[in-house]
N, C-alpha and C positions, 0 to 999 in steps of 0.2 A: 211333740213340740217340747223344746227345752227352754226354760226360762232362767236367765242369770240376772241376779240382782246385785248391784254394787252400791255401796253407801259409805258414808263417813261415820266411823264408830263413835266419834264424839257426839253424835246425835242420839245415841242410846242413853236413855235416862234410867231405865230399870233393866239391868241385865237379867237374863233367865238363869235360874238356879235349880238344881235338883239334888235331893239327898240320896246318896248311894246306899242301896240295900245290900247288894252283893256283886262280886266279880266272878266270872267263870270263863272257861275255855269256850269259844264260839264254835268249836268243831273243826276249825282250820288253824288253830294255834294262836289266834288273836284274842284280845280281852273283850268279853261281853259284859257290859255294865247294866245292872238292873236297878232302877230307881224305885223309891217307895210309892210315888204318885206319878202321874203323867208328866213327862219332862218338857214337852213343847218344843224340843229341838228339831231341826231338819237335817237330812243327809247333807253332808258337806259343811255343816257348821264346825267352827273351831272352838273347842272347849278346853278349859283348864280343869284338871282333876288332881286331887291330892288324897291319897289313902296310905295305909301302912305298906302296901306292896307296889303301888304305882303312883308316879307323880309326873306332871308335865302337861303341856298343851298337845292336843290331838285333833285331827279332823275326824269326824264320825260318820258312820252309816247307821241310820235309824232302822231298827228291826220291828219295833212296836211302840205303842205309846209309853211303855215303861222300860224298854230295852234299846240299847245302841251299842255298836261295836266301835272300838278305838282303832282307827287305821294305823298301820305301821307299828302296831304293838305286838308284844309277845307275852302270852300267858305263862306265868311261872308259879303262881300260888293262888288258891281260893281265899277270898276275903269276904267278910260280912261286916255290916254296920258301917 
């Protein structure tokens, strides 16, 4: 069963945030993001990320409580912090 939720973003009072710990190649050439603590995002969420090697909005695929992949991204360099 697939559940699709649609909503009005103006109703979001506290956006989720996560501190990026590192970026790596996910094994398929896309960027895998590792956060310091659980990020609480879900697959298909639209996130904005800004680091020294990547910036922009991306849809994501959650890998674990502290890792997610940036869809339509290309890994070019490792980054930490």
